[in-house]
C-alpha positions in Angstrom: 116.7 55.5 -60.2 119.2 58.7 -62.3 117.3 59.0 -65.7 119.7 59.8 -68.4 119.4 63.1 -70.0 119.2 61.9 -73.2 116.0 60.2 -72.4 113.9 62.7 -70.4 111.0 60.1 -70.8 112.5 57.0 -69.9 110.7 55.3 -66.8 107.7 57.8 -67.2 105.3 54.8 -67.6 106.8 52.9 -64.6 105.8 55.7 -62.4 103.4 55.2 -59.5 100.3 57.2 -59.3 99.9 59.1 -56.1 97.8 57.4 -53.6 95.0 59.7 -52.7 94.4 60.0 -48.8 91.2 59.6 -47.0 89.8 60.1 -43.7 90.9 57.1 -41.4 93.4 55.4 -44.3 90.5 54.7 -46.5 91.4 54.1 -50.0 89.8 55.5 -52.4 88.9 54.7 -56.4 91.3 56.1 -58.9 90.7 57.9 -61.9 92.2 57.2 -65.4 95.6 58.6 -64.9 96.3 61.8 -67.3 99.7 63.3 -67.5 101.0 66.5 -68.3 104.7 66.8 -68.9 106.4 70.1 -68.4 109.9 71.0 -69.3 110.9 73.9 -66.9 114.4 75.3 -66.3 115.2 74.0 -62.7 113.5 71.5 -59.9 111.3 73.3 -57.1 113.5 74.2 -54.4 110.7 74.0 -52.0 107.1 74.8 -51.9 106.7 77.5 -48.6 105.1 80.1 -50.0 106.6 82.6 -47.3 110.6 81.3 -48.6 111.2 82.3 -52.3 113.5 79.7 -53.7 113.5 78.9 -57.7 110.3 76.9 -58.8 108.2 78.0 -55.6 105.8 80.2 -57.2 105.6 77.8 -60.2 104.4 75.6 -58.0 102.6 76.6 -55.3 100.2 78.4 -57.0 98.8 75.3 -58.1 98.7 74.1 -54.6 97.5 76.9 -52.6 94.2 79.0 -53.3 92.6 82.2 -51.4 89.3 82.6 -49.8 87.9 84.6 -53.1 88.5 84.8 -56.6 87.9 86.7 -59.7 85.8 85.5 -61.8 86.1 83.8 -65.4 84.6 85.5 -68.5 85.0 85.3 -72.1 87.3 88.0 -73.6 87.4 89.6 -76.7 89.7 87.3 -78.8 86.8 84.3 -77.6 89.4 83.2 -74.9 88.6 83.0 -70.8 89.9 85.8 -68.7 89.8 87.1 -65.4 87.4 89.9 -64.4 89.7 92.2 -61.8 86.7 94.6 -61.1 85.0 92.1 -59.2 85.4 89.0 -56.9 83.0 85.5 -56.1 83.6 83.1 -53.5 85.7 80.5 -53.4 86.9 78.6 -50.0 84.5 81.1 -48.3 80.9 80.6 -49.1 79.7 84.6 -48.2 81.2 87.0 -46.7 79.7 90.1 -45.2 81.5 93.9 -44.7 80.9 96.4 -41.4 79.4 99.6 -42.3 82.7 101.3 -42.0 84.9 98.5 -44.1 87.1 97.5 -40.9 85.5 94.1 -40.3 85.5 91.2 -42.7 83.5 88.0 -41.5 83.9 85.1 -44.2 82.1 81.8 -44.0 84.1 78.9 -45.2 82.6 76.3 -47.3 82.0 73.4 -45.8 83.4 70.9 -48.1 87.0 72.3 -48.6 89.0 69.3 -48.2 93.2 68.9 -48.5 94.5 65.6 -49.6 94.9 64.5 -46.1 91.2 64.7 -45.7 91.2 67.7 -43.2 88.3 69.9 -43.6 89.4 74.1 -43.7 88.4 75.5 -40.2 88.9 79.3 -39.2 91.8 77.5 -36.9 93.3 76.6 -40.3 93.5 80.4 -41.5 94.6 81.6 -38.0 97.5 79.4 -38.0 98.5 80.0 -41.2 98.8 83.9 -40.1 100.3 83.5 -37.1 103.1 81.8 -39.6 103.4 84.5 -41.7 103.9 86.8 -38.5 106.8 84.1 -37.2 108.4 84.0 -40.5 107.9 87.5 -41.3 108.4 87.4 -44.8 106.0 87.7 -48.2 103.0 86.6 -46.2 103.6 89.5 -43.4 104.1 91.8 -46.2 100.8 90.8 -47.7 99.1 91.2 -44.2 100.5 94.5 -44.0 99.8 96.2 -47.2 96.0 94.5 -46.8 96.1 96.7 -43.4 95.2 93.5 -41.6 95.2 94.1 -37.9 93.9 90.9 -36.6 92.6 87.2 -37.6 90.0 85.8 -35.4 88.1 82.3 -35.2 84.5 83.3 -34.4 83.2 79.7 -35.2 85.1 76.4 -36.9 83.4 78.1 -40.0 83.9 81.9 -39.5 86.9 84.0 -39.2 86.9 87.7 -38.7 89.4 90.2 -40.1 89.7 93.3 -38.5 91.4 96.1 -40.6 93.8 99.0 -39.3 91.8 101.3 -42.2 89.3 100.2 -44.9 91.4 99.7 -48.0 90.7 98.1 -51.6 93.7 95.5 -51.8 92.0 93.6 -49.1 89.8 91.7 -51.0 92.6 91.0 -53.8 94.9 89.4 -51.3 92.0 87.0 -50.2 92.3 86.5 -53.4 96.1 85.2 -53.5 97.8 81.9 -53.1 99.6 83.7 -50.1 98.9 83.9 -47.4 98.7 80.5 -48.0 96.2 78.3 -46.2 97.5 75.5 -45.3 96.2 71.9 -43.0 97.2 72.8 -39.9 96.2 69.6 -38.7 98.5 67.9 -40.6 100.9 70.8 -40.3 101.4 70.4 -36.8 102.2 66.7 -36.8 105.9 67.8 -38.5 106.4 70.8 -35.7 109.5 70.7 -33.7 110.4 72.3 -30.8 112.4 74.9 -32.5 110.4 75.0 -35.6 106.6 75.2 -34.2 105.5 75.9 -37.8 106.6 73.4 -39.4 108.3 75.4 -42.1 111.2 72.8 -43.0 108.8 70.3 -43.2 106.2 73.2 -45.4 109.7 73.8 -46.9 110.0 70.0 -49.0 106.2 69.4 -48.7 102.3 70.7 -49.1 99.3 70.7 -47.1 97.0 72.9 -48.8 93.5 72.7 -50.0 94.1 73.5 -54.0 94.2 71.5 -56.8 96.9 69.4 -56.6 100.1 68.1 -54.0 103.2 67.0 -53.9 104.1 63.3 -54.5 107.8 63.5 -55.0 110.9 65.6 -55.6 114.0 64.2 -57.0 116.6 67.2 -57.1 118.2 67.8 -60.8 115.9 65.8 -62.5 112.1 65.5 -61.6 109.2 67.0 -59.0 105.8 65.0 -59.2 102.7 66.4 -58.7 99.1 64.1 -58.5 95.3 65.7 -57.9 93.8 67.0 -54.5 91.3 63.9 -54.6 89.4 65.9 -51.9 89.5 69.1 -54.0 86.4 70.9 -53.5 85.7 72.0 -57.0 85.5 69.9 -60.5 88.8 68.2 -60.8 91.3 69.3 -62.9 91.8 67.3 -66.4 95.2 66.8 -66.1 95.8 64.7 -62.7 99.5 64.3 -63.0 102.2 66.7 -63.2 105.4 65.9 -64.1 108.3 68.8 -63.8 111.2 68.0 -65.5 114.2 69.7 -65.0 115.5 70.9 -68.9 117.7 74.1 -68.2 118.4 74.3 -72.1 115.8 76.7 -73.8 116.7 74.7 -76.9 116.4 71.5 -75.9 112.8 72.3 -74.2 111.8 73.8 -77.4 113.0 70.3 -79.1 111.2 68.6 -76.6 107.7 70.5 -76.7 107.9 70.2 -81.0 108.7 66.5 -80.8 105.8 65.5 -78.7 108.0 64.8 -75.5 106.7 67.0 -73.2 102.8 69.2 -73.8 104.9 72.3 -72.8 108.3 74.0 -72.6 108.6 77.4 -70.0 110.8 80.6 -70.8 110.9 80.1 -74.3 113.2 83.6 -75.8 111.6 85.5 -78.2 113.4 84.8 -80.9 111.7 81.2 -81.3 108.1 82.3 -80.7 107.5 83.5 -84.2 109.0 80.5 -85.6 107.2 78.5 -82.8 103.6 80.0 -83.8 104.2 78.3 -88.0 104.9 74.7 -86.5 101.7 72.8 -86.5 103.0 70.8 -84.0 103.1 73.6 -81.4 100.2 75.9 -79.9 101.5 79.7 -78.5 98.8 81.7 -76.3 100.0 84.6 -76.0 98.8 87.4 -73.5 100.5 90.7 -72.7 100.0 90.1 -68.9 101.2 92.6 -66.6 105.3 92.1 -66.0 107.4 95.1 -68.0 110.9 95.2 -68.5 112.4 99.0 -66.9 115.9 100.5 -66.0 115.7 101.8 -62.6 117.6 105.1 -61.2 118.2 105.8 -57.5 116.6 109.3 -56.5 119.1 108.7 -53.5 122.2 108.2 -55.1 124.3 110.8 -57.1 124.0 112.1 -59.9 120.1 110.9 -59.8 119.4 113.0 -56.9 118.1 115.3 -59.5 114.9 115.0 -61.4 116.3 116.5 -64.6 119.1 113.8 -65.1 116.3 111.3 -64.4 114.2 112.8 -67.0 117.5 113.3 -69.6 117.8 109.4 -69.5 114.0 109.0 -70.4 114.5 111.1 -73.6 117.8 109.5 -74.4 116.5 106.2 -74.3 115.8 104.7 -77.9 112.7 102.9 -77.7 112.4 101.9 -80.9 115.7 100.2 -81.1 115.0 98.1 -78.0 111.2 97.1 -79.0 113.2 95.6 -82.3 116.5 94.3 -81.2 115.8 93.1 -78.0 112.4 92.2 -78.3 111.9 91.2 -81.7 108.9 93.5 -82.5 106.8 91.2 -80.2 106.4 93.2 -77.0 104.1 96.5 -76.3 105.5 100.1 -75.3 104.7 100.2 -71.7 103.1 103.7 -70.9 102.8 103.6 -67.3 104.0 101.9 -64.1 100.9 100.0 -64.2 100.1 97.8 -66.7 97.3 97.6 -69.2 94.9 94.9 -67.6 95.3 96.7 -64.1 92.1 98.5 -63.3 92.7 102.6 -63.3 95.2 102.2 -65.7 96.3 105.8 -67.7 98.7 106.6 -70.4 101.2 108.4 -68.4 105.1 107.9 -69.3 104.6 109.6 -72.1 108.4 110.1 -73.0 109.7 109.7 -76.5 113.7 109.3 -78.2 114.7 113.5 -78.1 118.4 113.7 -78.1 118.8 117.4 -78.0 116.7 117.6 -74.9 118.3 115.3 -73.0 121.1 117.2 -73.7 119.5 120.6 -72.7 117.9 118.9 -69.3 121.4 117.8 -68.5 123.1 121.3 -69.0 120.4 122.9 -66.7 121.5 120.6 -64.0 125.0 121.3 -64.5 126.2 118.4 -66.9 126.7 120.4 -70.1 129.8 117.8 -70.7 127.4 114.9 -70.0 127.8 112.1 -67.0 129.7 109.3 -66.7 127.4 106.1 -65.2 127.4 102.4 -64.8 124.5 100.5 -65.6 124.4 97.2 -63.5 122.5 94.0 -64.7 122.4 90.7 -63.8 120.7 87.2 -65.4 117.3 87.4 -63.6 115.5 87.9 -66.8 116.6 86.9 -70.6 116.9 90.6 -71.9 118.9 91.9 -69.3 121.8 92.0 -71.1 120.3 93.1 -74.6 118.7 96.0 -73.2 121.8 97.3 -71.5 123.8 97.4 -74.5 121.1 99.0 -76.3 120.8 102.1 -73.4 124.7 102.2 -74.2 124.8 102.6 -77.3 121.5 105.2 -77.4 123.2 107.2 -74.2 126.1 108.3 -75.7 124.0 109.9 -78.6 123.1 112.7 -75.4 126.4 112.5 -73.7 125.4 110.2 -70.9 128.4 107.5 -71.0 126.9 104.2 -69.6 129.2 101.6 -69.2 127.2 97.6 -68.6 128.4 95.9 -65.9 126.9 92.6 -65.3 127.2 91.2 -61.3 126.0 87.8 -59.9 122.4 87.3 -59.2 123.0 86.9 -55.7 124.7 90.8 -55.7 121.5 92.2 -57.3 119.4 90.6 -55.3 121.8 91.9 -51.8 121.8 95.2 -53.2 118.9 96.1 -54.4 117.2 95.3 -50.8 115.0 97.8 -49.1 116.8 100.0 -46.8 120.1 98.9 -48.7 119.8 100.7 -51.5 123.3 101.0 -53.0 122.7 100.4 -56.6 122.3 103.8 -58.7 121.1 102.7 -62.1 120.2 99.0 -62.6 117.6 96.6 -64.8 114.6 95.4 -63.6 111.7 93.0 -64.4 108.7 94.8 -62.8 105.5 92.0 -62.0 103.1 91.4 -59.0 100.7 89.1 -58.0 97.7 91.2 -57.2 95.5 93.0 -60.0 94.7 96.1 -58.1 96.6 99.5 -59.0 97.5 100.7 -55.3 99.1 97.7 -54.2 101.0 97.5 -57.7 102.0 101.5 -56.7 102.7 100.5 -53.1 105.0 97.6 -54.1 107.5 99.3 -56.5 107.2 102.6 -55.9 105.9 104.1 -52.5 109.3 104.4 -50.4 107.8 101.6 -48.2 107.4 99.2 -50.6 108.5 95.6 -50.3 109.6 95.9 -54.5 111.2 99.7 -53.9 114.5 98.4 -55.6 115.7 101.6 -56.7 114.9 103.7 -53.5 111.9 105.8 -54.9 111.5 108.6 -52.3 109.0 110.5 -53.2 106.4 112.1 -50.2 104.2 113.2 -52.9 103.6 110.2 -54.4 103.7 107.9 -50.8 100.6 110.5 -49.8 98.5 109.8 -53.0 99.3 105.9 -52.6 98.3 106.4 -49.3 95.2 108.2 -50.2 93.9 105.8 -52.7 94.6 102.3 -50.9 92.0 103.9 -48.6 89.3 105.7 -50.6 86.1 104.0 -50.8 84.5 107.0 -53.2 84.8 105.0 -57.0 85.4 108.7 -58.9 88.1 110.0 -55.8 89.6 106.6 -56.4 90.4 107.0 -59.8 91.7 110.2 -59.8 93.9 109.5 -57.2 95.3 106.2 -59.3 95.3 108.5 -62.2 97.3 111.3 -60.7 99.9 108.9 -58.7 100.8 107.4 -62.1 101.2 110.7 -63.8 103.6 111.6 -60.8 105.5 108.7 -61.0 106.3 109.8 -64.8 107.3 113.2 -64.0 109.6 111.9 -61.1 111.3 109.6 -63.6 113.1 107.0 -61.7 111.8 104.6 -63.8 112.2 104.2 -67.3 109.3 102.5 -68.6 110.3 99.8 -71.7 108.2 97.3 -72.6 105.5 94.8 -71.7 107.2 91.4 -73.9 104.0 89.6 -72.9 103.5 85.9 -71.8 104.3 83.5 -74.5 102.9 80.2 -73.4 104.4 77.4 -75.4 102.3 73.8 -75.6 101.6 70.8 -77.2 99.3 71.3 -80.3 96.4 69.7 -78.1 96.3 71.2 -74.7 94.0 73.9 -74.8 92.5 76.0 -71.9 95.3 78.6 -70.8 93.8 81.2 -68.8 96.5 84.2 -67.6 96.5 84.9 -63.8 98.1 87.8 -62.4 100.8 85.7 -60.6 102.4 85.4 -64.3 102.8 81.5 -63.6 100.8 78.3 -65.6 97.4 77.5 -63.7 97.7 73.6 -64.5 93.9 73.2 -63.5 92.7 75.4 -66.3 94.6 73.2 -68.7 92.9 70.0 -71.0 93.3 68.2 -74.5 91.7 69.3 -77.6 90.8 67.7 -80.4 
């Protein structure tokens, strides 16, 4: 049935609840249905964490979980927050580490089961990593950056990870939803000769051990997720999630204000202040780790000269961008790392100084200024506003920047690693891992998977590499701090603002907990009042 757009709530009462899976087909008693309705920009286009498509991350962080996790504590504001300085068991019951830091042996919890009733085993974990190796995408990148050499099943409930070098990133990767821990017993039923890891089936279905499971998807309309009846931890309050496709942000706002949905994603900052005054709406805001940046490619003229890059940093009107684009609600970014990341130090100390920018350009042989193109896309709501503000600001230092909007597909292709054909771009920087070495490697190392602007600084690379393997806490902190300062001196990235995460709920929805993947964790939510 195609639901009419004018009534997004029509037909919900008739929608069936997921029939819980149980071993040997045995029926399980159904709990009371508690439905959370989400107004989202688009229906998920797939559910394989190794294959990015719209809506995939937002859904799969609620389907797949890791062997370990960060503890939840009460923050200074009285709200729950993650403690990124430590780890505790999750799907693993315990683990041991060899004296040289090269071997980790995890003992699995005996009661971790998928919705299909299959228990998590070491073979599932080795299969997961074989799949990621085969696809050569995000999971393989995570394996590489964590320096994982091999994954071996020692017993059904014991798995050994051998590392190339001891490193601090490894446990952070073990806390992620990717590489996803799949129920390989179920997945193998859908394998084909030309698709031995069932990637086509996994792209449209789910078989994890986390709190939720895909029930149905109707592209262009909605997706329905239901609670995993075998989830090893306390069952989530909301056991049915209805993800409605609502492309218009204005419509999403109207729906949450009138109580037709309980959550609305990606609401522009212009509306956040007004929504905070609405008694029918709850806005939970956290600083998060995602930052808006402008990036220069040091491999391409005129940005091969560090003085030109520094001139751009000095010719940026940060106050104007903060007011005009981010409505005074964002936090000025002072490092390539966000303040929530351990090891953060304020290092990006540039302030607007047009005279200094002109002097640096003159030293670099550009006394008459330069002409450049600032390319942006529509991947993030703030890009055009930043591009226009940069044009006005840079002109005051004789940097004549012409904003040019390009399609998202072109932006993605041209900023790809080893392509790097974009000299000057806007970019949204974020990562799943709250580890400083990982974040530095991801965005600024010459081999980083999100090094979209072709960063190419041997000294910075050496500092990052050393920080990954350094086991002494004091030396590690010094390396991380110096890497941040070196990136600021290198000036290939103009750090602008952290807009923050502003999650918009119906007034009675509480329990929001921020995770570094910057997506909504459904299991933390509950009805209040």
